[in-house]
Backbone atoms as SQL, in Angstrom:
CREATE TABLE atoms (id INTEGER PRIMARY KEY, chain TEXT, resi INTEGER, resn TEXT, atom TEXT, x REAL, y REAL, z REAL);
INSERT INTO atoms VALUES
  (1, 'A', 1, 'UNK', 'N', -6.732, 52.117, 15.985),
  (2, 'A', 1, 'UNK', 'CA', -5.682, 51.467, 16.883),
  (3, 'A', 1, 'UNK', 'C', -6.186, 50.267, 17.408),
  (4, 'A', 2, 'UNK', 'N', -5.729, 49.260, 18.143),
  (5, 'A', 2, 'UNK', 'CA', -6.488, 48.424, 18.704),
  (6, 'A', 2, 'UNK', 'C', -6.099, 48.657, 19.938),
  (7, 'A', 3, 'UNK', 'N', -7.331, 48.422, 20.806),
  (8, 'A', 3, 'UNK', 'CA', -7.460, 48.898, 22.255),
  (9, 'A', 3, 'UNK', 'C', -7.113, 47.682, 23.637),
  (10, 'A', 4, 'UNK', 'N', -7.713, 46.536, 22.801),
  (11, 'A', 4, 'UNK', 'CA', -7.677, 45.187, 23.959),
  (12, 'A', 4, 'UNK', 'C', -6.377, 44.354, 23.536),
  (13, 'A', 5, 'UNK', 'N', -6.358, 44.058, 24.843),
  (14, 'A', 5, 'UNK', 'CA', -4.817, 42.661, 24.250),
  (15, 'A', 5, 'UNK', 'C', -5.109, 41.823, 23.596),
  (16, 'A', 6, 'UNK', 'N', -6.368, 41.349, 23.445),
  (17, 'A', 6, 'UNK', 'CA', -6.873, 40.679, 22.210),
  (18, 'A', 6, 'UNK', 'C', -6.743, 40.993, 21.141),
  (19, 'A', 7, 'UNK', 'N', -7.094, 41.812, 20.399),
  (20, 'A', 7, 'UNK', 'CA', -7.046, 42.636, 19.387),
  (21, 'A', 7, 'UNK', 'C', -5.566, 43.029, 19.226),
  (22, 'A', 8, 'UNK', 'N', -4.800, 43.145, 20.179),
  (23, 'A', 8, 'UNK', 'CA', -3.585, 43.555, 19.456),
  (24, 'A', 8, 'UNK', 'C', -2.808, 42.377, 19.099),
  (25, 'A', 9, 'UNK', 'N', -2.420, 41.052, 20.285),
  (26, 'A', 9, 'UNK', 'CA', -2.465, 39.873, 19.441),
  (27, 'A', 9, 'UNK', 'C', -2.876, 39.799, 18.259),
  (28, 'A', 10, 'UNK', 'N', -3.947, 39.772, 17.923),
  (29, 'A', 10, 'UNK', 'CA', -5.035, 39.679, 16.401),
  (30, 'A', 10, 'UNK', 'C', -4.452, 40.257, 15.503),
  (31, 'A', 11, 'UNK', 'N', -3.720, 41.507, 15.646),
  (32, 'A', 11, 'UNK', 'CA', -3.121, 42.380, 14.712),
  (33, 'A', 11, 'UNK', 'C', -1.575, 41.468, 14.635),
  (34, 'A', 12, 'UNK', 'N', -1.245, 41.257, 16.141),
  (35, 'A', 12, 'UNK', 'CA', 0.260, 40.209, 15.337),
  (36, 'A', 12, 'UNK', 'C', 0.572, 39.360, 14.532),
  (37, 'A', 13, 'UNK', 'N', -0.622, 38.026, 15.320),
  (38, 'A', 13, 'UNK', 'CA', -1.383, 37.245, 13.977),
  (39, 'A', 13, 'UNK', 'C', -1.285, 36.747, 13.183),
  (40, 'A', 14, 'UNK', 'N', -2.232, 38.338, 12.265),
  (41, 'A', 14, 'UNK', 'CA', -2.739, 39.084, 11.146),
  (42, 'A', 14, 'UNK', 'C', -1.330, 38.541, 10.348),
  (43, 'A', 15, 'UNK', 'N', -0.200, 39.755, 11.004),
  (44, 'A', 15, 'UNK', 'CA', 1.340, 39.686, 10.269),
  (45, 'A', 15, 'UNK', 'C', 1.744, 38.816, 9.986),
  (46, 'A', 16, 'UNK', 'N', 2.060, 37.700, 11.163),
  (47, 'A', 16, 'UNK', 'CA', 3.029, 36.511, 10.579),
  (48, 'A', 16, 'UNK', 'C', 2.197, 36.116, 9.632),
  (49, 'A', 17, 'UNK', 'N', 0.802, 35.640, 9.533),
  (50, 'A', 17, 'UNK', 'CA', 0.272, 34.703, 8.790),
  (51, 'A', 17, 'UNK', 'C', 0.268, 35.519, 7.167),
  (52, 'A', 18, 'UNK', 'N', 0.025, 37.019, 7.196),
  (53, 'A', 18, 'UNK', 'CA', 0.016, 37.663, 6.009),
  (54, 'A', 18, 'UNK', 'C', 1.623, 36.809, 5.252),
  (55, 'A', 19, 'UNK', 'N', 2.365, 37.310, 6.048),
  (56, 'A', 19, 'UNK', 'CA', 4.293, 36.837, 5.903),
  (57, 'A', 19, 'UNK', 'C', 4.286, 35.542, 4.905),
  (58, 'A', 20, 'UNK', 'N', 3.690, 34.564, 6.065),
  (59, 'A', 20, 'UNK', 'CA', 3.232, 32.840, 5.806),
  (60, 'A', 20, 'UNK', 'C', 2.882, 32.402, 4.317),
  (61, 'A', 21, 'UNK', 'N', 1.783, 32.927, 4.465),
  (62, 'A', 21, 'UNK', 'CA', 0.982, 33.243, 2.977),
  (63, 'A', 21, 'UNK', 'C', 1.620, 33.597, 2.186),
  (64, 'A', 22, 'UNK', 'N', 2.568, 34.835, 2.195),
  (65, 'A', 22, 'UNK', 'CA', 2.955, 35.735, 0.889),
  (66, 'A', 22, 'UNK', 'C', 4.004, 34.817, 0.459),
  (67, 'A', 23, 'UNK', 'N', 5.004, 34.148, 1.223),
  (68, 'A', 23, 'UNK', 'CA', 5.974, 33.005, 0.755),
  (69, 'A', 23, 'UNK', 'C', 5.131, 32.064, -0.020),
  (70, 'A', 24, 'UNK', 'N', 4.462, 31.729, 0.358),
  (71, 'A', 24, 'UNK', 'CA', 3.465, 30.396, -0.024),
  (72, 'A', 24, 'UNK', 'C', 3.015, 30.810, -1.792),
  (73, 'A', 25, 'UNK', 'N', 2.539, 31.613, -1.573),
  (74, 'A', 25, 'UNK', 'CA', 1.939, 32.414, -3.261),
  (75, 'A', 25, 'UNK', 'C', 2.861, 32.636, -3.508),
  (76, 'A', 26, 'UNK', 'N', 4.138, 33.226, -3.319),
  (77, 'A', 26, 'UNK', 'CA', 5.033, 33.362, -4.007),
  (78, 'A', 26, 'UNK', 'C', 5.893, 31.916, -4.764),
  (79, 'A', 27, 'UNK', 'N', 5.938, 31.026, -3.961),
  (80, 'A', 27, 'UNK', 'CA', 6.446, 29.663, -4.231),
  (81, 'A', 27, 'UNK', 'C', 5.822, 28.990, -5.579),
  (82, 'A', 28, 'UNK', 'N', 4.499, 29.227, -5.274),
  (83, 'A', 28, 'UNK', 'CA', 3.463, 28.554, -5.886),
  (84, 'A', 28, 'UNK', 'C', 3.675, 29.438, -7.564),
  (85, 'A', 29, 'UNK', 'N', 3.534, 30.442, -7.102),
  (86, 'A', 29, 'UNK', 'CA', 3.457, 31.131, -8.675),
  (87, 'A', 29, 'UNK', 'C', 4.867, 30.633, -9.267),
  (88, 'A', 30, 'UNK', 'N', 6.165, 30.479, -8.453),
  (89, 'A', 30, 'UNK', 'CA', 7.551, 30.161, -9.372),
  (90, 'A', 30, 'UNK', 'C', 7.171, 28.804, -9.862),
  (91, 'A', 31, 'UNK', 'N', 6.750, 28.196, -9.309),
  (92, 'A', 31, 'UNK', 'CA', 6.218, 26.725, -9.723),
  (93, 'A', 31, 'UNK', 'C', 5.437, 26.781, -11.124),
  (94, 'A', 32, 'UNK', 'N', 4.344, 27.740, -10.877),
  (95, 'A', 32, 'UNK', 'CA', 3.286, 27.513, -12.194),
  (96, 'A', 32, 'UNK', 'C', 4.708, 28.038, -13.107),
  (97, 'A', 33, 'UNK', 'N', 5.226, 29.205, -12.994),
  (98, 'A', 33, 'UNK', 'CA', 6.352, 29.635, -13.949),
  (99, 'A', 33, 'UNK', 'C', 6.991, 28.818, -14.906),
  (100, 'A', 34, 'UNK', 'N', 7.254, 28.023, -14.357),
  (101, 'A', 34, 'UNK', 'CA', 8.435, 26.583, -14.289),
  (102, 'A', 34, 'UNK', 'C', 7.749, 25.782, -15.170),
  (103, 'A', 35, 'UNK', 'N', 6.623, 25.541, -14.742),
  (104, 'A', 35, 'UNK', 'CA', 5.502, 24.597, -16.289),
  (105, 'A', 35, 'UNK', 'C', 5.272, 25.479, -17.313),
  (106, 'A', 36, 'UNK', 'N', 5.569, 26.353, -17.173),
  (107, 'A', 36, 'UNK', 'CA', 4.822, 27.472, -17.953),
  (108, 'A', 36, 'UNK', 'C', 5.735, 27.585, -19.416),
  (109, 'A', 37, 'UNK', 'N', 6.519, 27.824, -18.445),
  (110, 'A', 37, 'UNK', 'CA', 8.200, 28.014, -19.474),
  (111, 'A', 37, 'UNK', 'C', 8.247, 26.644, -20.024),
  (112, 'A', 38, 'UNK', 'N', 8.000, 25.691, -19.497),
  (113, 'A', 38, 'UNK', 'CA', 8.658, 24.224, -19.618),
  (114, 'A', 38, 'UNK', 'C', 7.381, 23.945, -21.635),
  (115, 'A', 39, 'UNK', 'N', 5.892, 24.219, -20.941),
  (116, 'A', 39, 'UNK', 'CA', 5.319, 24.082, -22.156),
  (117, 'A', 39, 'UNK', 'C', 5.271, 25.268, -23.227),
  (118, 'A', 40, 'UNK', 'N', 6.093, 26.354, -23.528),
  (119, 'A', 40, 'UNK', 'CA', 6.434, 27.213, -24.132),
  (120, 'A', 40, 'UNK', 'C', 7.642, 26.870, -24.713),
  (121, 'A', 41, 'UNK', 'N', 8.636, 25.782, -24.075),
  (122, 'A', 41, 'UNK', 'CA', 9.283, 24.943, -24.557),
  (123, 'A', 41, 'UNK', 'C', 9.710, 24.077, -25.830),
  (124, 'A', 42, 'UNK', 'N', 8.712, 24.069, -25.521),
  (125, 'A', 42, 'UNK', 'CA', 7.630, 22.399, -26.381),
  (126, 'A', 42, 'UNK', 'C', 7.992, 21.009, -25.684),
  (127, 'A', 43, 'UNK', 'N', 9.449, 21.142, -24.657),
  (128, 'A', 43, 'UNK', 'CA', 9.933, 20.047, -24.363),
  (129, 'A', 43, 'UNK', 'C', 8.518, 19.222, -23.223),
  (130, 'A', 44, 'UNK', 'N', 7.998, 18.330, -23.815),
  (131, 'A', 44, 'UNK', 'CA', 6.896, 17.418, -23.006),
  (132, 'A', 44, 'UNK', 'C', 7.737, 16.626, -21.433),
  (133, 'A', 45, 'UNK', 'N', 8.722, 16.420, -21.676),
  (134, 'A', 45, 'UNK', 'CA', 8.977, 15.828, -20.512),
  (135, 'A', 45, 'UNK', 'C', 9.260, 16.887, -19.442),
  (136, 'A', 46, 'UNK', 'N', 10.344, 17.643, -20.018),
  (137, 'A', 46, 'UNK', 'CA', 10.332, 18.497, -18.703),
  (138, 'A', 46, 'UNK', 'C', 9.369, 19.545, -18.300),
  (139, 'A', 47, 'UNK', 'N', 8.435, 19.762, -19.223),
  (140, 'A', 47, 'UNK', 'CA', 6.782, 20.041, -18.484),
  (141, 'A', 47, 'UNK', 'C', 6.078, 18.981, -17.420),
  (142, 'A', 48, 'UNK', 'N', 6.138, 17.907, -17.619),
  (143, 'A', 48, 'UNK', 'CA', 5.515, 16.874, -17.207),
  (144, 'A', 48, 'UNK', 'C', 6.416, 17.007, -15.681),
  (145, 'A', 49, 'UNK', 'N', 7.689, 16.807, -15.667),
  (146, 'A', 49, 'UNK', 'CA', 8.317, 16.796, -14.732),
  (147, 'A', 49, 'UNK', 'C', 8.086, 18.116, -13.856),
  (148, 'A', 50, 'UNK', 'N', 7.993, 19.238, -14.546),
  (149, 'A', 50, 'UNK', 'CA', 7.704, 20.792, -13.964),
  (150, 'A', 50, 'UNK', 'C', 6.472, 20.641, -13.252),
  (151, 'A', 51, 'UNK', 'N', 5.434, 19.693, -14.095),
  (152, 'A', 51, 'UNK', 'CA', 4.044, 19.807, -13.500),
  (153, 'A', 51, 'UNK', 'C', 4.142, 18.653, -12.114),
  (154, 'A', 52, 'UNK', 'N', 4.576, 17.901, -12.057),
  (155, 'A', 52, 'UNK', 'CA', 4.716, 16.662, -11.112),
  (156, 'A', 52, 'UNK', 'C', 5.511, 17.297, -9.695),
  (157, 'A', 53, 'UNK', 'N', 6.354, 18.010, -9.600),
  (158, 'A', 53, 'UNK', 'CA', 6.842, 19.005, -8.973),
  (159, 'A', 53, 'UNK', 'C', 6.190, 20.310, -8.205),
  (160, 'A', 54, 'UNK', 'N', 5.595, 20.776, -9.088),
  (161, 'A', 54, 'UNK', 'CA', 4.359, 22.104, -8.667),
  (162, 'A', 54, 'UNK', 'C', 2.668, 21.804, -8.139),
  (163, 'A', 55, 'UNK', 'N', 2.502, 19.849, -8.471),
  (164, 'A', 55, 'UNK', 'CA', 1.524, 19.672, -8.249),
  (165, 'A', 55, 'UNK', 'C', 1.561, 19.605, -6.631),
  (166, 'A', 56, 'UNK', 'N', 2.898, 18.590, -5.741),
  (167, 'A', 56, 'UNK', 'CA', 2.356, 19.216, -4.167),
  (168, 'A', 56, 'UNK', 'C', 2.110, 20.749, -3.648),
  (169, 'A', 57, 'UNK', 'N', 2.606, 21.329, -4.639),
  (170, 'A', 57, 'UNK', 'CA', 2.986, 22.901, -4.030),
  (171, 'A', 57, 'UNK', 'C', 1.682, 23.512, -3.818),
  (172, 'A', 58, 'UNK', 'N', 1.237, 23.471, -5.058),
  (173, 'A', 58, 'UNK', 'CA', -0.323, 24.026, -5.183),
  (174, 'A', 58, 'UNK', 'C', -1.198, 23.074, -4.338),
  (175, 'A', 59, 'UNK', 'N', -1.233, 21.680, -4.018),
  (176, 'A', 59, 'UNK', 'CA', -2.285, 21.183, -3.049),
  (177, 'A', 59, 'UNK', 'C', -1.870, 21.702, -1.706),
  (178, 'A', 60, 'UNK', 'N', -0.746, 21.731, -1.285),
  (179, 'A', 60, 'UNK', 'CA', -0.585, 22.343, -0.079),
  (180, 'A', 60, 'UNK', 'C', -0.730, 23.994, 0.452),
  (181, 'A', 61, 'UNK', 'N', -0.923, 24.510, -0.712),
  (182, 'A', 61, 'UNK', 'CA', -1.180, 25.771, -0.886),
  (183, 'A', 61, 'UNK', 'C', -2.408, 25.624, -0.419),
  (184, 'A', 62, 'UNK', 'N', -3.955, 24.819, -1.166),
  (185, 'A', 62, 'UNK', 'CA', -4.931, 24.958, -0.810),
  (186, 'A', 62, 'UNK', 'C', -5.585, 24.401, 0.491),
  (187, 'A', 63, 'UNK', 'N', -4.433, 23.128, 1.105),
  (188, 'A', 63, 'UNK', 'CA', -4.653, 22.659, 2.440),
  (189, 'A', 63, 'UNK', 'C', -4.703, 24.012, 3.101),
  (190, 'A', 64, 'UNK', 'N', -4.017, 24.642, 3.086),
  (191, 'A', 64, 'UNK', 'CA', -3.524, 25.914, 4.025),
  (192, 'A', 64, 'UNK', 'C', -4.511, 26.737, 3.866),
  (193, 'A', 65, 'UNK', 'N', -4.936, 26.525, 2.861),
  (194, 'A', 65, 'UNK', 'CA', -6.086, 27.664, 2.794),
  (195, 'A', 65, 'UNK', 'C', -5.672, 29.102, 2.046),
  (196, 'A', 66, 'UNK', 'N', -4.325, 28.754, 1.592),
  (197, 'A', 66, 'UNK', 'CA', -3.723, 30.097, 0.598),
  (198, 'A', 66, 'UNK', 'C', -4.665, 30.251, -0.631),
  (199, 'A', 67, 'UNK', 'N', -4.684, 29.208, -1.465),
  (200, 'A', 67, 'UNK', 'CA', -5.675, 29.309, -2.454),
  (201, 'A', 67, 'UNK', 'C', -6.865, 28.483, -2.523),
  (202, 'A', 68, 'UNK', 'N', -7.676, 27.969, -3.253),
  (203, 'A', 68, 'UNK', 'CA', -9.308, 27.470, -2.979),
  (204, 'A', 68, 'UNK', 'C', -8.755, 26.246, -3.955),
  (205, 'A', 69, 'UNK', 'N', -9.431, 25.053, -3.372),
  (206, 'A', 69, 'UNK', 'CA', -9.116, 23.700, -3.899),
  (207, 'A', 69, 'UNK', 'C', -9.680, 23.846, -5.015),
  (208, 'A', 70, 'UNK', 'N', -10.826, 24.490, -5.743),
  (209, 'A', 70, 'UNK', 'CA', -11.087, 24.478, -6.941),
  (210, 'A', 70, 'UNK', 'C', -10.230, 25.092, -7.538),
  (211, 'A', 71, 'UNK', 'N', -9.425, 26.140, -7.542),
  (212, 'A', 71, 'UNK', 'CA', -8.879, 26.964, -7.725),
  (213, 'A', 71, 'UNK', 'C', -7.867, 26.146, -8.306),
  (214, 'A', 72, 'UNK', 'N', -7.423, 25.412, -7.170),
  (215, 'A', 72, 'UNK', 'CA', -5.882, 24.624, -6.990),
  (216, 'A', 72, 'UNK', 'C', -6.434, 23.085, -8.633),
  (217, 'A', 73, 'UNK', 'N', -7.036, 22.421, -8.387),
  (218, 'A', 73, 'UNK', 'CA', -8.218, 22.088, -9.773),
  (219, 'A', 73, 'UNK', 'C', -8.424, 22.336, -11.126),
  (220, 'A', 74, 'UNK', 'N', -8.500, 23.571, -11.234),
  (221, 'A', 74, 'UNK', 'CA', -8.990, 24.257, -12.584),
  (222, 'A', 74, 'UNK', 'C', -7.348, 24.043, -12.985),
  (223, 'A', 75, 'UNK', 'N', -6.474, 24.596, -12.495),
  (224, 'A', 75, 'UNK', 'CA', -5.041, 25.051, -12.924),
  (225, 'A', 75, 'UNK', 'C', -4.287, 23.657, -12.501),
  (226, 'A', 76, 'UNK', 'N', -4.509, 23.216, -12.187),
  (227, 'A', 76, 'UNK', 'CA', -3.864, 21.680, -12.634),
  (228, 'A', 76, 'UNK', 'C', -4.234, 20.759, -14.292),
  (229, 'A', 77, 'UNK', 'N', -5.396, 20.989, -13.771),
  (230, 'A', 77, 'UNK', 'CA', -6.122, 19.958, -14.960),
  (231, 'A', 77, 'UNK', 'C', -5.971, 21.151, -16.593),
  (232, 'A', 78, 'UNK', 'N', -5.764, 22.582, -15.907),
  (233, 'A', 78, 'UNK', 'CA', -5.700, 23.209, -17.203),
  (234, 'A', 78, 'UNK', 'C', -3.669, 22.716, -17.964),
  (235, 'A', 79, 'UNK', 'N', -3.293, 22.832, -16.752),
  (236, 'A', 79, 'UNK', 'CA', -1.423, 22.756, -17.514),
  (237, 'A', 79, 'UNK', 'C', -1.453, 21.226, -17.925),
  (238, 'A', 80, 'UNK', 'N', -1.987, 20.208, -17.091),
  (239, 'A', 80, 'UNK', 'CA', -1.837, 18.734, -17.757),
  (240, 'A', 80, 'UNK', 'C', -2.596, 18.656, -19.062),
  (241, 'A', 81, 'UNK', 'N', -3.622, 19.456, -19.464),
  (242, 'A', 81, 'UNK', 'CA', -4.306, 19.319, -20.225),
  (243, 'A', 81, 'UNK', 'C', -3.256, 19.735, -21.871),
  (244, 'A', 82, 'UNK', 'N', -2.410, 21.037, -21.725),
  (245, 'A', 82, 'UNK', 'CA', -1.779, 21.970, -22.453),
  (246, 'A', 82, 'UNK', 'C', -0.394, 20.925, -22.517),
  (247, 'A', 83, 'UNK', 'N', -0.180, 20.137, -21.414),
  (248, 'A', 83, 'UNK', 'CA', 0.700, 19.492, -21.842),
  (249, 'A', 83, 'UNK', 'C', 0.268, 18.279, -22.398),
  (250, 'A', 84, 'UNK', 'N', -0.547, 17.451, -22.763),
  (251, 'A', 84, 'UNK', 'CA', -0.769, 16.157, -23.038),
  (252, 'A', 84, 'UNK', 'C', -1.228, 16.781, -24.211),
  (253, 'A', 85, 'UNK', 'N', -1.156, 18.396, -24.501),
  (254, 'A', 85, 'UNK', 'CA', -1.427, 18.738, -26.248),
  (255, 'A', 85, 'UNK', 'C', -0.519, 19.289, -26.731),
  (256, 'A', 86, 'UNK', 'N', 0.934, 19.150, -26.085),
  (257, 'A', 86, 'UNK', 'CA', 1.881, 19.228, -26.664),
  (258, 'A', 86, 'UNK', 'C', 2.338, 18.042, -27.416),
  (259, 'A', 87, 'UNK', 'N', 2.374, 16.593, -26.745),
  (260, 'A', 87, 'UNK', 'CA', 2.548, 15.265, -27.070),
  (261, 'A', 87, 'UNK', 'C', 1.632, 15.139, -28.852),
  (262, 'A', 88, 'UNK', 'N', 1.014, 15.607, -28.623),
  (263, 'A', 88, 'UNK', 'CA', -0.001, 15.417, -30.003),
  (264, 'A', 88, 'UNK', 'C', 0.297, 16.654, -30.880),
  (265, 'A', 89, 'UNK', 'N', 0.397, 17.738, -30.526),
  (266, 'A', 89, 'UNK', 'CA', 0.760, 18.880, -31.444),
  (267, 'A', 89, 'UNK', 'C', 2.338, 17.796, -32.311),
  (268, 'A', 90, 'UNK', 'N', 3.017, 17.658, -31.608),
  (269, 'A', 90, 'UNK', 'CA', 4.345, 16.994, -31.770),
  (270, 'A', 90, 'UNK', 'C', 4.544, 15.238, -32.956),
  (271, 'A', 91, 'UNK', 'N', 3.138, 15.115, -32.979),
  (272, 'A', 91, 'UNK', 'CA', 2.861, 14.025, -33.737),
  (273, 'A', 91, 'UNK', 'C', 2.240, 14.308, -34.531),
  (274, 'A', 92, 'UNK', 'N', 1.711, 15.345, -34.790),
  (275, 'A', 92, 'UNK', 'CA', 0.772, 15.301, -35.979),
  (276, 'A', 92, 'UNK', 'C', 1.317, 16.494, -37.209);
């Protein structure tokens, strides 16, 4: 248990930050799920729209420190590559 006033304050701050970060991470997962569903459906236009709306949310998570910036870059790169291959698979 925290004994000093500053330690008690840090506990309060951590609780607030944890709730905020959990909400941000949940929102990111929701956007990623929408992109995954669009890719699974095979609709390239819908998948591109979903990725376009997910991108700012992922970047914001990186800015706020919820996700590492390289993790976000990797996820966006892999998703965009999968969406790009949707068009190639449909044409082949």
